[in-house]
C-alpha positions as a printed NumPy array, in Angstrom:
array([[  0.026,  -0.122,  -0.057],
       [  1.228,   3.388,  -1.357],
       [  1.821,   5.755,   1.469],
       [ -1.15 ,   8.653,   1.348],
       [ -0.777,  12.046,   1.267],
       [ -4.203,  14.29 ,   2.134],
       [ -5.078,  16.841,   0.823],
       [ -7.668,  19.384,   2.818],
       [ -7.497,  22.227,  -0.077],
       [ -6.56 ,  21.891,  -3.68 ],
       [ -3.209,  22.624,  -4.026],
       [ -1.64 ,  25.18 ,  -7.012],
       [ -2.248,  22.721, -10.392],
       [  1.356,  24.248, -11.081],
       [  3.356,  22.849,  -8.894],
       [  5.977,  21.472, -10.11 ],
       [  6.522,  18.561,  -7.405],
       [  3.015,  17.407,  -7.145],
       [  3.475,  16.925, -11.333],
       [  6.416,  15.075, -11.218],
       [  6.974,  11.481, -11.513],
       [  8.799,  10.606,  -8.485],
       [  6.488,  12.131,  -6.56 ],
       [  3.372,  10.777,  -8.403],
       [  5.025,   7.603,  -8.246],
       [  5.877,   7.15 ,  -4.548],
       [  2.404,   8.676,  -3.986],
       [ -1.477,   8.12 ,  -3.336],
       [ -3.266,  11.486,  -3.353],
       [ -6.521,  11.922,  -1.073],
       [ -8.811,  14.749,  -1.765],
       [-11.404,  16.249,   1.119],
       [-13.069,  19.671,   1.116],
       [-13.492,  20.236,   5.018],
       [-16.587,  21.812,   6.414],
       [-17.62 ,  20.005,   9.215],
       [-16.627,  17.619,  11.743],
       [-18.859,  15.062,  10.822],
       [-17.712,  15.552,   7.316],
       [-14.879,  14.73 ,   8.102],
       [-14.756,  12.004,  10.31 ],
       [-17.379,   9.843,   8.165],
       [-14.605,  10.658,   5.128],
       [-11.768,   9.415,   7.256],
       [-13.821,   6.233,   8.158],
       [-14.483,   5.727,   4.585],
       [-10.591,   5.915,   4.191],
       [ -9.107,   4.575,   6.729],
       [ -8.927,   0.462,   5.476],
       [ -7.369,   1.29 ,   2.363],
       [ -5.461,   4.622,   3.001],
       [ -2.393,   4.957,   4.81 ],
       [ -2.269,   8.702,   5.594],
       [  1.231,  10.006,   6.366],
       [  0.655,  13.585,   5.557],
       [ -1.293,  15.972,   5.31 ],
       [ -1.581,  19.152,   3.517],
       [ -2.966,  21.883,   5.144],
       [ -3.964,  24.648,   1.841],
       [ -6.041,  27.813,   2.12 ],
       [ -8.36 ,  27.777,   4.296],
       [ -7.336,  23.714,   5.582],
       [ -9.266,  23.197,   8.951],
       [-10.085,  26.929,   9.337],
       [-14.178,  26.108,   9.243],
       [-13.977,  23.791,  11.929],
       [-12.297,  26.35 ,  14.239],
       [ -8.794,  24.369,  13.77 ],
       [ -7.041,  21.058,  14.488],
       [ -8.51 ,  20.537,  17.956],
       [ -7.599,  17.589,  20.517],
       [-11.321,  16.744,  19.847],
       [-10.583,  15.833,  15.81 ],
       [ -6.641,  14.648,  16.686],
       [ -8.011,  12.213,  19.048],
       [-11.276,  10.839,  16.999],
       [-11.243,   7.548,  16.856],
       [-10.713,   7.936,  12.811],
       [ -8.435,  10.65 ,  13.061],
       [ -4.765,   9.091,  11.465],
       [ -2.634,   9.028,  14.218],
       [ -1.208,   5.967,  14.163],
       [  0.305,   7.229,  10.682],
       [  0.095,  10.725,  10.338],
       [  3.815,  11.889,  10.213],
       [  3.512,  15.775,   9.188],
       [  1.151,  18.82 ,   8.287],
       [  2.513,  21.056,   6.155],
       [  0.16 ,  24.18 ,   5.939],
       [  0.031,  26.728,   3.157],
       [ -0.551,  29.986,   5.233],
       [  1.792,  31.644,   7.962],
       [ -0.489,  31.427,  10.46 ],
       [ -1.285,  28.544,  12.644],
       [ -3.696,  29.641,  15.374],
       [ -6.06 ,  26.856,  16.02 ],
       [ -3.639,  23.666,  15.934],
       [ -3.395,  22.405,  19.072],
       [  0.635,  21.591,  19.219],
       [  1.105,  19.898,  22.279],
       [ -1.825,  17.07 ,  21.133],
       [  0.562,  17.072,  17.832],
       [  3.841,  16.247,  20.258],
       [  2.05 ,  13.518,  22.089],
       [  1.389,  12.128,  18.901],
       [  4.962,  12.863,  17.296],
       [  3.054,  14.357,  14.316],
       [  4.968,  17.103,  12.943],
       [  3.92 ,  21.144,  12.1  ],
       [  5.261,  23.163,   9.254],
       [  3.584,  26.163,   8.267],
       [  4.902,  29.134,   5.612],
       [  7.574,  30.701,   5.766],
       [  9.865,  32.395,   3.478],
       [ 12.479,  34.386,   5.537],
       [ 14.818,  31.509,   4.864],
       [ 14.707,  30.329,   0.776],
       [ 17.404,  28.351,  -1.543],
       [ 16.781,  31.538,  -3.89 ],
       [ 17.268,  35.47 ,  -3.028],
       [ 13.856,  35.416,  -5.604],
       [ 11.388,  33.57 ,  -2.987],
       [ 12.818,  35.282,  -0.11 ],
       [ 10.258,  37.571,   1.834],
       [  7.829,  37.006,  -0.52 ],
       [  4.728,  36.478,   1.698],
       [  6.128,  39.045,   3.781],
       [  6.305,  41.83 ,   0.716],
       [  2.801,  41.105,  -0.209],
       [  1.63 ,  41.62 ,   3.396],
       [  3.691,  44.668,   3.523],
       [  2.225,  46.03 ,   0.158],
       [ -1.327,  45.645,   1.328],
       [  0.034,  47.407,   4.759],
       [  0.808,  50.337,   2.729],
       [ -2.007,  50.753,   0.992],
       [ -4.233,  51.064,   4.207],
       [ -1.409,  53.702,   5.612],
       [ -2.285,  55.676,   2.353],
       [ -6.296,  55.305,   2.847],
       [ -5.425,  56.706,   6.848],
       [ -3.762,  59.972,   5.696],
       [ -5.023,  60.614,   2.164],
       [ -8.438,  58.722,   1.975],
       [ -8.044,  58.415,  -1.794],
       [-10.693,  55.059,  -1.762],
       [-13.068,  58.239,  -0.561],
       [-12.377,  60.284,  -3.107],
       [-12.28 ,  58.126,  -5.878],
       [-16.193,  57.242,  -4.624],
       [-17.224,  60.838,  -4.365],
       [-15.528,  61.739,  -7.776],
       [-17.246,  58.467,  -9.343],
       [-20.593,  59.557,  -7.985],
       [-20.222,  62.618,  -9.689],
       [-18.02 ,  62.456, -12.718],
       [-16.47 ,  66.077, -11.663],
       [-13.536,  66.991, -10.102],
       [-14.506,  70.489,  -8.594],
       [-17.281,  68.841,  -7.242],
       [-15.078,  66.091,  -5.577],
       [-12.291,  68.441,  -4.031],
       [-15.106,  70.305,  -2.557],
       [-16.83 ,  67.672,  -1.042],
       [-15.148,  68.352,   2.31 ],
       [-15.21 ,  71.99 ,   2.425],
       [-19.161,  71.243,   1.595],
       [-19.253,  74.718,  -0.687],
       [-22.634,  75.808,  -2.297],
       [-20.782,  76.68 ,  -5.65 ],
       [-18.209,  75.166,  -8.079],
       [-15.783,  76.798,  -7.398],
       [-11.971,  75.448,  -7.308],
       [-11.231,  73.901,  -3.733],
       [ -7.538,  72.363,  -3.342],
       [ -9.123,  69.612,  -2.18 ],
       [ -7.524,  68.888,   1.447],
       [-10.136,  69.23 ,   3.76 ],
       [-12.279,  66.233,   4.155],
       [-14.346,  67.733,   6.867],
       [-16.721,  71.439,   6.822],
       [-15.116,  72.525,  10.35 ],
       [-11.458,  71.696,   8.756],
       [-10.859,  68.609,  11.806],
       [-10.3  ,  66.086,   8.976],
       [ -7.472,  67.003,   6.661],
       [ -5.557,  65.376,   4.011],
       [ -2.006,  65.022,   5.122],
       [  1.364,  63.457,   4.08 ],
       [  2.38 ,  60.338,   6.053],
       [  6.46 ,  61.745,   5.336],
       [  8.322,  62.264,   8.473],
       [  5.263,  60.681,  10.399],
       [  6.409,  57.913,  13.136],
       [  4.869,  54.747,  13.002],
       [  4.95 ,  52.081,  15.708],
       [  5.273,  48.245,  14.659],
       [  3.817,  46.101,  16.902],
       [  5.796,  42.435,  15.676],
       [  8.82 ,  42.618,  13.911],
       [  8.926,  39.394,  11.971],
       [  9.78 ,  38.818,   8.346],
       [  6.041,  40.293,   7.886],
       [  6.964,  43.412,  10.337],
       [ 10.216,  43.907,   8.427],
       [  9.154,  44.8  ,   5.256],
       [  6.608,  46.643,   6.11 ],
       [  9.166,  48.999,   8.039],
       [ 11.479,  48.624,   5.191],
       [  8.06 ,  50.385,   2.129],
       [  6.802,  52.765,   4.565],
       [ 10.386,  53.771,   5.428],
       [ 12.005,  54.176,   1.463],
       [  8.334,  54.159,   0.484],
       [  6.635,  56.554,   2.153],
       [  9.174,  58.157,   4.302],
       [  8.342,  57.403,   7.326],
       [ 10.194,  57.223,  10.964],
       [ 10.264,  53.71 ,  12.212],
       [  9.912,  52.687,  15.492],
       [  9.118,  49.052,  16.429],
       [  8.555,  46.222,  19.456],
       [  9.658,  42.556,  19.339],
       [ 10.018,  40.099,  22.084],
       [ 13.939,  40.092,  22.109],
       [ 16.388,  43.416,  21.708],
       [ 18.457,  43.811,  19.435],
       [ 22.194,  42.82 ,  19.923],
       [ 23.225,  46.187,  17.666],
       [ 21.964,  49.164,  16.979],
       [ 19.488,  49.431,  13.403],
       [ 21.402,  49.966,   9.928],
       [ 18.672,  52.262,   9.195],
       [ 18.002,  53.53 ,  12.505],
       [ 14.832,  52.379,  13.102],
       [ 14.125,  52.392,  17.213],
       [ 13.737,  49.842,  19.043],
       [ 10.573,  49.474,  22.419],
       [ 10.   ,  46.895,  24.592],
       [  6.825,  45.307,  25.415],
       [  6.234,  47.188,  29.111],
       [  4.867,  49.379,  30.699],
       [  7.032,  51.746,  29.979],
       [  5.43 ,  51.804,  25.834],
       [  2.162,  53.082,  27.007],
       [  4.14 ,  56.555,  27.829],
       [  5.482,  56.468,  24.42 ],
       [  2.065,  56.285,  22.235],
       [  1.455,  59.56 ,  22.143],
       [  4.078,  60.552,  19.535],
       [  2.845,  57.779,  17.145],
       [  0.71 ,  58.723,  13.645],
       [  0.469,  55.166,  12.448],
       [  0.325,  52.138,  14.682],
       [  0.314,  48.569,  12.381],
       [ -0.263,  45.22 ,  14.619],
       [  1.536,  42.291,  13.08 ],
       [  1.37 ,  40.115,  15.425],
       [ -0.271,  36.378,  15.966],
       [ -2.972,  35.881,  17.682],
       [ -2.485,  34.293,  20.73 ],
       [ -3.281,  34.275,  24.412],
       [ -0.918,  37.009,  25.319],
       [ -1.825,  38.904,  22.375],
       [ -5.92 ,  38.819,  22.849],
       [ -7.398,  42.057,  23.023],
       [ -3.943,  43.889,  23.384],
       [ -5.508,  47.003,  21.624],
       [ -8.572,  48.247,  23.444],
       [ -9.67 ,  50.96 ,  25.024],
       [ -7.22 ,  51.324,  28.044],
       [ -4.784,  50.737,  25.253],
       [ -6.132,  53.538,  22.929],
       [ -6.045,  56.305,  25.584],
       [ -2.342,  56.26 ,  25.365],
       [ -2.456,  57.051,  22.443],
       [ -3.108,  60.753,  20.091],
       [ -6.572,  59.453,  19.013],
       [ -8.081,  61.811,  16.154],
       [ -4.675,  61.699,  14.548],
       [ -3.89 ,  57.824,  14.788],
       [ -3.853,  55.56 ,  12.054],
       [ -4.265,  51.944,  13.308],
       [ -4.088,  49.05 ,  11.198],
       [ -4.445,  45.291,  11.974],
       [ -2.688,  42.951,   9.519],
       [ -2.455,  40.447,  12.698],
       [ -5.303,  38.106,  13.551],
       [ -8.67 ,  39.899,  14.543],
       [ -8.662,  38.59 ,  17.922],
       [ -5.558,  41.474,  19.02 ],
       [ -8.052,  43.946,  18.528],
       [-11.624,  44.52 ,  20.541],
       [-13.508,  45.29 ,  17.889],
       [-16.09 ,  46.687,  20.558],
       [-13.356,  49.703,  21.564],
       [-12.269,  50.545,  18.49 ],
       [-15.876,  50.886,  17.012],
       [-16.452,  53.149,  19.891],
       [-13.883,  54.963,  18.824],
       [-14.289,  55.185,  15.577],
       [-18.298,  56.696,  16.204],
       [-16.544,  59.05 ,  18.536],
       [-13.881,  60.153,  16.429],
       [-11.249,  59.266,  18.591],
       [ -9.761,  57.925,  15.68 ],
       [ -8.544,  59.365,  12.425],
       [ -8.408,  55.713,  10.521],
       [ -8.618,  52.125,  11.288],
       [ -7.491,  49.697,   8.261],
       [ -8.179,  46.034,   8.578],
       [ -7.168,  42.974,   6.539],
       [ -8.003,  40.691,   9.389],
       [-11.377,  40.402,  11.599],
       [-12.138,  39.487,  15.439],
       [-15.355,  37.675,  13.725],
       [-14.117,  36.112,  10.666],
       [-15.246,  35.686,   7.99 ],
       [-17.875,  38.043,   8.623],
       [-16.691,  41.699,   9.078],
       [-19.019,  44.093,  11.583],
       [-21.213,  46.296,  10.04 ],
       [-19.514,  49.604,  11.374],
       [-16.541,  48.567,   9.571],
       [-18.711,  48.15 ,   6.194],
       [-20.695,  51.4  ,   6.79 ],
       [-18.04 ,  53.912,   7.589],
       [-16.27 ,  54.671,   4.159],
       [-14.315,  57.949,   5.198],
       [-12.895,  56.572,   8.435],
       [-12.135,  52.8  ,   7.842],
       [-10.175,  50.68 ,   4.737],
       [-10.893,  46.854,   4.93 ],
       [ -9.581,  44.323,   2.544],
       [-10.486,  40.48 ,   2.961],
       [ -7.524,  39.213,   4.767],
       [ -5.803,  39.568,   1.305],
       [ -2.52 ,  40.563,   2.106],
       [ -0.496,  37.709,   0.798],
       [ -2.659,  36.642,  -1.848],
       [ -0.846,  36.42 ,  -4.92 ],
       [  0.516,  34.392,  -7.741],
       [  3.377,  34.402,  -6.561],
       [  2.923,  33.25 ,  -2.716],
       [  0.209,  30.665,  -3.75 ],
       [  2.677,  28.909,  -5.82 ],
       [  5.407,  29.423,  -3.663],
       [  3.469,  27.816,  -0.303],
       [  2.152,  25.119,  -1.793],
       [  5.788,  23.941,  -3.118],
       [  7.148,  24.386,   0.29 ],
       [  4.676,  22.475,   1.528],
       [  5.118,  19.455,  -0.65 ],
       [  8.239,  19.554,   0.301],
       [  8.142,  19.78 ,   3.553],
       [  6.108,  17.031,   3.632],
       [  8.659,  14.704,   1.397],
       [ 11.938,  15.816,   3.576],
       [  9.491,  14.864,   7.183],
       [  8.757,  11.238,   5.397],
       [ 12.675,  11.25 ,   4.08 ],
       [ 14.147,  12.074,   7.763],
       [ 16.295,  14.698,   6.497],
       [ 15.102,  17.768,   7.029],
       [ 16.944,  21.046,   4.793],
       [ 17.568,  24.302,   6.835],
       [ 14.548,  25.897,   4.592],
       [ 12.083,  22.809,   5.703],
       [ 13.796,  23.444,   9.606],
       [ 13.093,  26.966,   9.438],
       [  9.325,  26.42 ,   9.046],
       [  8.968,  23.3  ,  11.72 ],
       [  6.718,  24.924,  14.397],
       [  6.161,  20.92 ,  16.304]])
């Protein structure tokens, strides 16, 4: 009986590994779209005797529809604990996977990691593309391009669109820098403004690079460990402690690029925001929705205590709160697609398949070692 790889999401059809003769000669492939626990258990029961499942390919969205790969699922009678050696994810995030239960059963877990790659062209591709998404949200916070595009599309007249914020009754020329009639909301340049990045892994570092070199912003960042040498770019380190709160008022932008876990749950809440320069703050979340207390954000937006909130991840994902959908001037939203490019889809597929093969061969390369979680 050939060893079997279970695909719980469809891989990239262009995959060279998937279509290679050595791969096809060596493995059987099973496919199952994860929807409910009951359907998963039924599928596994049906194929338990005819297939020896040694690996699971966790493409997008993997086990997210079930709330993750929990202890309950791992210890279900039909889950292939006896034969399963590894799970390889195409995503960077692995919240929802019970790491302890995987360790108890000797099952390795790999995620998508692109800081260490075989070629320079592949390195930091995912981080680069997430940073592009952040760049757009930050620009929305300062320039409000989408809101002004919306006005222009409605009227088809540049004079009318530029007059919208000034609320002038005539059709005279207006510079277009005013977004409210009382002058409290102005279009601003990000150049020279200070940005704090919470989380400074490969994604956070790419965000820093683009905001610094692309928009001319001053970069500050938080990470769990203090750097050993001063940053060559002049970026300033802050530790995660109570002293940070006293520093928050200086920042025009705060970008959340942290993983979602018990330590970061509701890190951004009413108390955190009370230390910020709220009316002038653009807050961007590309980490996880649970990091930001959605009720406190909504309250801050309704009271105009935030200049802008940008999000690529959401508290009740896949659902998005109504206020974020309805508020066009103060909010920018993208449907969790920060890294959703053709390049990352292909690269993450090849890495996941490579991780599976190397795990089964018992010879992890430096690339696979970098993406191993368990």
